[in-house]
C-alpha positions in Angstrom: 14.6 -20.2 32.1 16.8 -17.3 31.2 17.2 -15.2 28.0 20.8 -16.3 27.5 21.7 -19.4 25.7 24.2 -21.5 27.7 22.5 -20.6 31.0 19.2 -22.4 30.6 17.3 -24.1 33.4 14.9 -27.0 33.1 11.3 -26.1 32.4 8.2 -27.8 30.9 7.8 -31.4 30.0 10.5 -34.0 29.4 11.7 -34.3 25.8 10.2 -36.9 23.5 12.3 -39.9 22.2 12.7 -38.1 18.9 13.9 -35.0 20.6 16.4 -37.0 22.7 17.8 -38.5 19.6 18.2 -35.0 18.1 19.9 -33.8 21.3 22.4 -36.7 21.0 23.1 -35.9 17.3 23.4 -32.1 18.0 25.8 -32.8 20.9 28.0 -34.9 18.5 28.1 -32.1 15.9 28.7 -29.5 18.6 31.7 -31.4 19.9 33.2 -31.3 16.4 32.9 -27.5 16.1 36.0 -25.5 17.1 35.5 -22.6 19.5 35.3 -19.2 17.8 37.9 -16.5 18.4 36.8 -13.7 20.8 38.3 -10.7 22.6 37.9 -9.2 26.0 37.1 -5.5 25.9 37.8 -3.0 28.7 36.8 0.6 28.7 38.6 2.4 31.5 37.1 5.8 32.3 38.9 8.6 30.5 41.3 6.2 28.9 41.7 4.3 25.7 39.8 1.1 25.0 41.8 -2.0 25.9 41.4 -5.4 24.3 43.0 -8.6 25.6 42.9 -12.4 25.1 40.2 -14.5 26.5 42.7 -17.0 27.9 46.4 -17.1 29.1 48.0 -17.9 25.7 48.4 -14.4 24.3 50.5 -15.3 21.2 48.2 -18.2 20.3 45.2 -15.8 20.6 46.9 -13.3 18.3 47.5 -16.1 15.8 43.9 -17.1 15.9 42.7 -13.5 15.3 44.9 -13.2 12.3 43.8 -16.6 11.0 40.1 -15.7 11.6 40.7 -12.6 9.4 42.7 -14.4 6.7 45.8 -12.3 7.2 49.4 -12.2 8.4 49.1 -8.4 9.1 48.8 -7.2 12.6 47.7 -3.8 11.3 44.9 -5.2 9.3 43.6 -7.0 12.5 43.9 -3.8 14.5 42.0 -1.7 12.0 39.2 -4.2 11.5 38.8 -4.7 15.3 38.7 -0.9 15.7 36.0 -0.7 13.0 33.9 -3.3 14.7 34.2 -1.6 18.1 33.2 1.7 16.5 30.2 0.2 14.8 28.9 -1.4 18.0 29.4 1.6 20.2 26.3 3.3 21.5 25.6 7.0 21.9 27.1 7.0 25.4 30.3 5.5 24.0 29.9 2.1 25.5 31.0 -0.8 23.2 28.7 -3.8 23.0 31.3 -6.6 23.6 28.7 -9.3 22.9 27.9 -7.8 19.5 31.6 -7.5 18.6 32.3 -11.1 19.5 29.2 -12.3 17.7 30.5 -10.5 14.6 33.9 -12.2 15.1 32.2 -15.6 15.3 30.5 -15.0 12.0 33.8 -13.9 10.4 35.6 -16.9 11.9 32.9 -19.2 10.7 33.2 -17.9 7.1 37.0 -18.7 7.2 38.3 -16.0 4.8 41.5 -16.9 3.1 42.8 -13.4 2.5 42.1 -9.7 3.3 39.6 -9.3 0.4 37.5 -12.2 1.7 37.9 -10.9 5.2 36.6 -7.5 4.2 33.5 -9.2 2.7 33.0 -11.3 5.8 33.2 -8.2 8.0 30.5 -6.5 5.9 28.3 -9.6 6.1 28.6 -9.8 9.9 28.0 -6.0 10.3 25.1 -5.9 7.8 23.4 -8.8 9.5 23.7 -7.1 12.9 22.4 -3.8 11.8 19.5 -5.2 9.8 18.4 -7.2 12.9 18.7 -4.0 15.0 16.5 -2.1 12.6 14.1 -5.0 12.4 13.7 -5.0 16.2 13.0 -1.2 16.1 10.5 -1.6 13.3 8.7 -4.5 15.0 8.5 -2.6 18.3 7.0 0.4 16.6 9.8 2.8 17.6 10.3 3.9 14.0 7.8 6.7 13.7 9.2 9.8 12.1 9.5 10.2 8.4 13.3 10.3 8.5 13.3 7.1 10.5 11.0 5.5 8.1 13.2 6.6 5.2 16.2 5.1 6.9 14.4 1.8 7.5 13.3 1.7 3.8 16.9 2.1 2.7 18.0 -0.7 5.0 15.3 -3.1 3.8 15.4 -2.2 0.2 15.9 -5.1 -2.2 18.8 -3.2 -3.7 20.5 -2.6 -0.4 23.4 -4.8 0.7 27.1 -5.5 0.0 28.4 -4.8 -3.5 31.5 -5.7 -5.3 33.5 -2.7 -6.6 32.3 -3.6 -10.2 28.7 -3.0 -9.1 27.6 -6.6 -8.7 26.0 -7.5 -5.4 28.2 -10.0 -3.5 27.1 -13.2 -1.8 29.8 -14.9 0.2 29.2 -18.5 -0.5 31.4 -21.4 0.8 32.6 -23.5 -2.2 34.9 -26.3 -1.1 35.1 -28.2 -4.3 37.8 -29.8 -6.3 37.4 -27.1 -9.0 38.6 -24.3 -6.7 41.0 -26.3 -4.6 38.7 -26.3 -1.5 38.7 -22.5 -1.2 35.8 -20.3 0.0 35.0 -17.6 -2.6 32.6 -14.7 -2.9 29.9 -15.4 -5.4 28.9 -12.8 -8.0 25.3 -13.3 -8.9 24.5 -13.2 -12.6 27.6 -15.1 -13.6 26.8 -18.7 -14.6 30.3 -20.1 -14.7 31.9 -21.0 -11.3 35.3 -21.1 -13.1 34.9 -17.4 -13.9 33.9 -16.5 -10.4 36.6 -18.1 -8.4 40.2 -18.6 -9.5 42.3 -20.1 -6.6 45.5 -19.3 -8.5 44.8 -15.5 -8.1 45.1 -13.5 -4.9 41.5 -12.7 -3.8 40.1 -15.5 -5.9 37.7 -13.2 -7.9 37.8 -12.4 -11.5 
């Protein structure tokens, strides 16, 4: 058995009948899920970082990237990818390609419909990754100094997180209902009317 999903070897006892049924059901659901967009990252020594498609259809890959980020702008895609690669770069300058592509999978899964929703989706993906990273450090006991403890306290504070520019904390919630035309909209906690939160007739969908 390995520590990587997708490269597992058989171990232990055979699955029960109930587990076999769940495997069949999960396989059916998995077959319905589209593959998430991803990028190949190369870091030549003393040269700029290079990104490339994960398959031979370059134009199709570029279209998928723009669709995953809810935009028609190549510059928007370039900037957001650069930000992700900067965030997931270690002290030695090495980019964690797995972390970048995991974040892209989250963003693609949220299906943002425009750049505003994409910006929130990027924040959600990055915040999740960094909180998990700090959680691992906290669990392992590697957070020892007072500055490290202060940083961890800020990360895990109930008031920490993503905020809308008007000060409301933002929760990105899928809402594919007849009222909003099947859109996915950010939810602003504290507002009771969904009609006030998501207006599909407006760019950005928030009011």
